[in-house]
Each structure stands twice: as structure tokens, then as C-alpha cells.
Backbone as numpy.savetxt, mean C-alpha at the origin, in Angstrom:
# Nx Ny Nz CAx CAy CAz Cx Cy Cz
4.12 -21.46 -11.32 2.74 -21.18 -11.72 1.81 -21.50 -10.55
0.84 -20.66 -10.36 -0.10 -20.85 -9.25 -1.02 -22.03 -9.54
-1.34 -22.77 -8.49 -2.25 -23.89 -8.69 -3.68 -23.38 -8.80
-4.57 -24.29 -9.15 -5.97 -23.93 -9.39 -6.60 -23.34 -8.13
-6.28 -23.91 -6.98 -6.85 -23.44 -5.72 -6.50 -21.97 -5.46
-5.24 -21.62 -5.64 -4.85 -20.23 -5.37 -5.37 -19.29 -6.46
-5.48 -19.77 -7.69 -6.07 -18.93 -8.75 -7.53 -18.63 -8.46
-8.28 -19.66 -8.04 -9.69 -19.46 -7.70 -9.83 -18.54 -6.49
-8.99 -18.76 -5.49 -9.03 -17.91 -4.29 -8.66 -16.47 -4.64
-7.71 -16.31 -5.53 -7.31 -14.95 -5.93 -8.44 -14.26 -6.68
-9.11 -14.98 -7.57 -10.24 -14.39 -8.29 -11.34 -13.98 -7.31
-11.57 -14.82 -6.32 -12.57 -14.49 -5.29 -12.11 -13.29 -4.46
-10.83 -13.25 -4.15 -10.26 -12.12 -3.41 -10.49 -10.81 -4.17
-10.20 -10.82 -5.45 -10.38 -9.61 -6.26 -11.85 -9.18 -6.24
-12.75 -10.14 -6.36 -14.19 -9.84 -6.32 -14.58 -9.26 -4.95
-14.08 -9.86 -3.87 -14.40 -9.37 -2.53 -13.83 -7.97 -2.28
-12.65 -7.72 -2.79 -12.07 -6.38 -2.64 -12.88 -5.36 -3.43
-13.30 -5.72 -4.63 -14.11 -4.82 -5.45 -15.45 -4.52 -4.79
-16.00 -5.52 -4.11 -17.27 -5.34 -3.41 -17.10 -4.70 -2.03
-15.85 -4.45 -1.67 -15.51 -3.87 -0.36 -15.93 -4.76 0.80
-15.93 -6.07 0.55 -16.20 -7.05 1.61 -14.92 -7.33 2.39
-13.80 -7.16 1.73 -12.48 -7.28 2.36 -11.76 -5.97 2.18
-10.89 -5.68 3.13 -10.04 -4.49 3.05 -8.60 -4.97 2.96
-7.89 -4.43 2.01 -6.48 -4.76 1.84 -5.66 -3.78 2.66
-4.88 -4.30 3.58 -3.96 -3.47 4.33 -2.59 -3.57 3.69
-1.93 -2.45 3.53 -0.62 -2.42 2.88 0.40 -1.84 3.85
1.49 -2.55 4.05 2.60 -2.04 4.85 3.39 -1.11 3.94
3.12 0.17 4.07 3.72 1.17 3.19 5.24 1.14 3.30
5.76 0.91 4.49 7.20 0.86 4.68 7.87 -0.23 3.87
7.22 -1.37 3.76 7.78 -2.48 2.99 7.62 -2.24 1.49
6.46 -1.73 1.11 6.18 -1.57 -0.32 6.82 -0.33 -0.94
7.31 0.59 -0.13 7.90 1.80 -0.70 9.42 1.84 -0.50
10.03 0.68 -0.48 11.49 0.64 -0.37 12.08 -0.05 -1.60
13.34 0.20 -1.87 13.98 -0.45 -3.03 13.83 -1.97 -2.96
13.55 -2.55 -4.10 13.33 -3.99 -4.18 11.86 -4.34 -4.27
11.01 -3.43 -3.86 9.57 -3.66 -3.96 9.13 -3.45 -5.40
8.19 -4.25 -5.87 7.73 -4.09 -7.25 6.97 -2.78 -7.50
6.58 -2.08 -6.45 5.84 -0.83 -6.64 6.66 0.40 -6.22
7.93 0.20 -5.90 8.79 1.30 -5.46 9.10 2.25 -6.61
9.02 3.54 -6.34 9.39 4.58 -7.30 10.32 5.56 -6.59
11.59 5.50 -6.94 12.60 6.34 -6.28 12.30 7.83 -6.43
11.76 8.21 -7.56 11.52 9.63 -7.83 10.53 10.24 -6.84
9.64 9.41 -6.29 8.64 9.92 -5.34 9.27 10.56 -4.11
10.35 9.98 -3.65 10.99 10.54 -2.46 12.22 11.36 -2.80
12.92 10.99 -3.85 14.17 11.68 -4.18 13.91 13.10 -4.68
12.94 13.28 -5.54 12.69 14.61 -6.10 12.25 15.62 -5.05
11.23 15.33 -4.24 10.85 16.31 -3.22 11.96 16.58 -2.20
12.69 15.54 -1.84 13.78 15.73 -0.88 14.88 16.60 -1.47
15.23 16.32 -2.70 16.26 17.12 -3.38 15.85 18.57 -3.55
14.62 18.77 -3.98 14.13 20.15 -4.14 14.09 20.88 -2.80
13.67 20.19 -1.76 13.65 20.80 -0.43 15.04 21.16 0.05
15.98 20.26 -0.17 17.36 20.51 0.24 17.94 21.72 -0.49
17.75 21.75 -1.80 18.25 22.90 -2.56 17.53 24.19 -2.16
16.25 24.09 -1.85 15.51 25.26 -1.40 16.03 25.81 -0.09
16.32 24.93 0.84 16.85 25.36 2.15 18.25 25.95 1.98
19.08 25.30 1.19 20.43 25.83 0.96 20.35 27.19 0.27
19.50 27.29 -0.74 19.33 28.57 -1.45 18.83 29.66 -0.53
17.85 29.34 0.30 17.31 30.33 1.23 18.37 30.76 2.24
19.19 29.83 2.68 20.25 30.16 3.63 21.31 31.05 2.98
21.66 30.74 1.74 22.66 31.55 1.03 22.13 32.96 0.78
20.89 33.05 0.35 20.31 34.35 -0.01 19.93 35.17 1.23
19.28 34.54 2.19 18.73 35.30 3.31 19.35 35.01 4.66
20.34 34.17 4.72 20.98 33.88 6.00 20.31 32.72 6.73
20.79 32.52 7.94 20.35 31.38 8.75 18.86 31.49 9.09
18.39 32.67 9.34 16.98 32.84 9.71 16.06 32.40 8.58
16.34 32.86 7.38 15.52 32.46 6.24 15.69 30.97 5.95
16.90 30.46 6.14 17.14 29.03 5.95 16.34 28.19 6.93
16.30 28.62 8.19 15.53 27.90 9.20 14.03 27.96 8.89
13.58 29.10 8.42 12.17 29.25 8.04 11.85 28.33 6.85
12.74 28.30 5.87 12.54 27.43 4.71 12.53 25.96 5.14
13.40 25.60 6.06 13.44 24.22 6.56 12.14 23.87 7.27
11.65 24.76 8.10 10.40 24.53 8.82 9.24 24.36 7.85
9.17 25.23 6.87 8.10 25.13 5.87 8.25 23.84 5.07
9.47 23.51 4.71 9.72 22.29 3.94 9.31 21.04 4.70
9.61 20.99 5.98 9.23 19.83 6.80 7.70 19.75 6.92
7.07 20.89 7.10 5.60 20.91 7.20 4.97 20.43 5.89
5.47 20.92 4.78 4.95 20.49 3.47 5.18 18.99 3.27
6.34 18.50 3.69 6.63 17.07 3.55 5.60 16.23 4.30
5.38 16.56 5.56 4.49 15.74 6.38 3.01 15.97 6.10
2.64 17.16 5.70 1.22 17.46 5.50 0.73 17.27 4.07
1.64 17.35 3.10 1.21 17.27 1.71 1.85 16.08 0.98
3.16 16.04 0.98 3.87 15.07 0.14 3.74 13.65 0.68
3.99 13.44 1.95 3.96 12.08 2.52 2.58 11.42 2.38
1.48 12.12 2.69 0.17 11.48 2.47 -0.06 11.11 1.00
0.41 11.95 0.10 0.26 11.66 -1.33 1.06 10.43 -1.72
2.28 10.32 -1.20 3.11 9.15 -1.48 2.44 7.89 -0.94
1.91 7.96 0.27 1.23 6.80 0.85 0.05 6.36 0.00
-0.74 7.32 -0.47 -1.89 6.99 -1.32 -1.44 6.35 -2.63
-0.38 6.88 -3.21 0.11 6.32 -4.47 0.69 4.92 -4.29
1.43 4.71 -3.21 1.99 3.38 -2.94 0.85 2.39 -2.69
-0.17 2.81 -1.96 -1.31 1.93 -1.71 -2.00 1.57 -3.03
-2.22 2.56 -3.87 -2.90 2.30 -5.15 -2.09 1.36 -6.03
-0.79 1.57 -6.10 0.05 0.67 -6.90 0.12 -0.72 -6.29
0.16 -0.79 -4.96 0.18 -2.09 -4.29 -1.12 -2.85 -4.53
-2.23 -2.15 -4.45 -3.54 -2.75 -4.71 -3.58 -3.31 -6.14
-3.14 -2.50 -7.08 -3.13 -2.95 -8.48 -2.19 -4.14 -8.66
-1.07 -4.12 -7.98 -0.10 -5.21 -8.10 -0.67 -6.51 -7.55
-1.21 -6.49 -6.33 -1.66 -7.74 -5.72 -2.92 -8.29 -6.38
-3.70 -7.44 -7.01 -4.88 -7.94 -7.71 -4.58 -8.35 -9.14
-3.36 -8.12 -9.60 -3.01 -8.43 -10.99 -2.86 -9.92 -11.25
-2.35 -10.67 -10.28 -2.16 -12.10 -10.49 -1.96 -12.80 -9.15
-2.24 -14.10 -9.12 -1.99 -14.86 -7.89 -0.52 -14.84 -7.48
0.38 -14.87 -8.45 1.81 -14.85 -8.14 2.21 -13.52 -7.50
1.65 -12.43 -8.00 1.95 -11.11 -7.43 1.43 -11.03 -6.00
0.22 -11.54 -5.78 -0.33 -11.55 -4.43 0.56 -12.38 -3.50
0.96 -13.55 -3.97 1.80 -14.43 -3.16 3.14 -13.76 -2.83
3.69 -13.04 -3.78 4.96 -12.34 -3.55 4.80 -11.30 -2.44
3.74 -10.52 -2.50 3.51 -9.50 -1.47 3.17 -10.14 -0.13
2.43 -11.24 -0.15 2.06 -11.94 1.09 3.31 -12.50 1.77
4.17 -13.13 0.98 5.39 -13.70 1.54 6.34 -12.63 2.07
6.28 -11.44 1.48 7.10 -10.33 1.96 6.50 -9.67 3.20
5.33 -10.16 3.62 4.60 -9.61 4.77 4.25 -8.14 4.56
3.92 -7.82 3.33 3.63 -6.43 2.97 2.14 -6.13 2.97
1.30 -7.15 3.08 -0.14 -6.94 3.01 -0.86 -7.75 4.07
-2.05 -7.29 4.41 -2.95 -8.02 5.30 -4.35 -7.95 4.69
-5.21 -8.81 5.16 -6.62 -8.79 4.75 -7.48 -8.61 5.98
-8.54 -7.82 5.84 -9.43 -7.59 6.97 -10.88 -7.66 6.48
-11.69 -8.36 7.25 -13.13 -8.43 7.01 -13.79 -8.09 8.34
-14.27 -6.87 8.45 -14.85 -6.43 9.71 -13.77 -6.39 10.78
-14.01 -7.10 11.87 -13.04 -7.13 12.97 -12.00 -8.23 12.79
-12.25 -9.15 11.88 -11.32 -10.26 11.66 -10.20 -9.82 10.73
-9.01 -10.31 11.04 -7.85 -9.94 10.23 -7.02 -11.18 9.94
-6.45 -11.22 8.76 -5.58 -12.31 8.35 -4.23 -11.70 7.99
-3.19 -12.13 8.72 -1.85 -11.58 8.54 -0.87 -12.68 8.16
0.08 -12.33 7.31 1.14 -13.31 7.04 2.10 -13.35 8.21
2.84 -14.36 8.43 2.93 -15.61 7.67 1.96 -16.68 8.18
1.37 -16.46 9.36 0.55 -17.51 9.97 -0.85 -17.60 9.39
-1.37 -16.50 8.89 -2.73 -16.50 8.38 -2.87 -17.26 7.08
-3.95 -18.01 6.96 -4.26 -18.74 5.73 -5.19 -17.87 4.90
-4.62 -17.13 3.97 -5.41 -16.17 3.21 -6.45 -16.86 2.34
-6.14 -18.05 1.86 -7.10 -18.76 1.00 -8.34 -19.13 1.81
-8.15 -19.67 3.00 -9.29 -20.02 3.86 -10.05 -18.77 4.28
-9.32 -17.70 4.56 -9.95 -16.44 4.97 -10.83 -15.89 3.86
-10.33 -15.93 2.64 -11.08 -15.43 1.49 -12.31 -16.31 1.24
-12.13 -17.61 1.35 -13.27 -18.52 1.13 -14.34 -18.37 2.20
-13.94 -18.01 3.41 -14.90 -17.87 4.51 -15.67 -16.55 4.45
-15.20 -15.62 3.66 -15.87 -14.32 3.54 -16.89 -14.38 2.42
-18.16 -14.12 2.73 -19.19 -14.22 1.69 -19.14 -13.03 0.73
-19.40 -13.33 -0.53 -19.56 -12.25 -1.51 -20.94 -11.64 -1.31
-21.17 -10.53 -1.94 -22.48 -9.87 -1.83 -23.58 -10.80 -2.35
-23.31 -11.48 -3.45 -24.30 -12.38 -4.04 -24.63 -13.54 -3.09
-23.60 -14.10 -2.48 -23.81 -15.22 -1.55 -24.59 -14.77 -0.32
-24.32 -13.59 0.14 -25.04 -13.09 1.31 -26.51 -12.84 0.97
-26.77 -12.35 -0.23 -28.15 -12.12 -0.65 -28.91 -13.43 -0.80
-28.19 -14.49 -1.20 -28.82 -15.80 -1.33 -29.06 -16.44 0.03
-28.41 -15.91 1.05 -28.63 -16.42 2.40 -27.58 -17.39 2.89
-26.51 -17.55 2.19 -25.45 -18.45 2.64 -24.20 -18.23 1.85
-23.17 -18.91 2.24 -21.92 -18.86 1.49 -21.19 -20.18 1.66
-20.12 -20.31 0.90 -19.34 -21.55 0.86 -18.96 -22.04 2.22
């Protein structure tokens, strides 16, 4: 169970993220692999399988030329359409996961899957102290009052 300090820091983190005072960086490579709490196998397996069957089908029906064309189109669609969509979905699920509880945030932090950024300053695991970083970043209300913790 998270201690009071990390629960308070996590609540502040969620508030700062909502106010866009902090930016959550997500290592998509870490969060989109098996074992990650936000991994969805179907995101990569289905498009890859459909592409493979499409290329094989095009090759069988139209020969090597049509197969090569289908492969080229498939690769372009993968990099221009599918991969950006997967990245956005993994980021959204990661954001929801780390803001759900202090334990979830700690799990992602320990896996080195996330970073925090406030302007030019960045806090990275394992050396960065995310609690101190969050406490040092003023909320919108604190900035309007003219100071922060």
C-alpha cells in the first residue's frame, strides 16, 4: 500500500497533468510489449495478420508484381496510419493507468516506462525523485496566488 506521502504526491501529479503543468512521457516500446498492464496483442497481431494474408493473396492472384505492390502499400499503411494510431492508444491507456493509483504509477516508474516534464526540466527514472519534482511544480492555483510549496 502506498504511503501518505506518495498518495498526496500522486493526487498532486494528477492535478498537474490535468492542468497541463506537467507532461507525461511514455516509453511506447516498454508499454506496448507483453507483460505491460496496457498491452493489447490484438493491436499489432490483427493488422499484421491481415497484411500478411493480403500480400499472400495478392501474390497468388496477381503474381509477384501485385504481391510486391501489396507489400509496399501495406508497409506504407502500417507506418502512416496504423502505427501512429497504436502509439496514441498506448499513450492514452498508459496515461489512464498511471493516473489511476499511486501503485500503478510506481509500477510504471519502476519499469522506466514513463517520464515527467515541466517546461525544460525533466524527471526520469530511476534517478529522478518524482515526488520532489511534482511538489516543486506549482499548480495553476498556486501560481495565481503568487507562490507554491
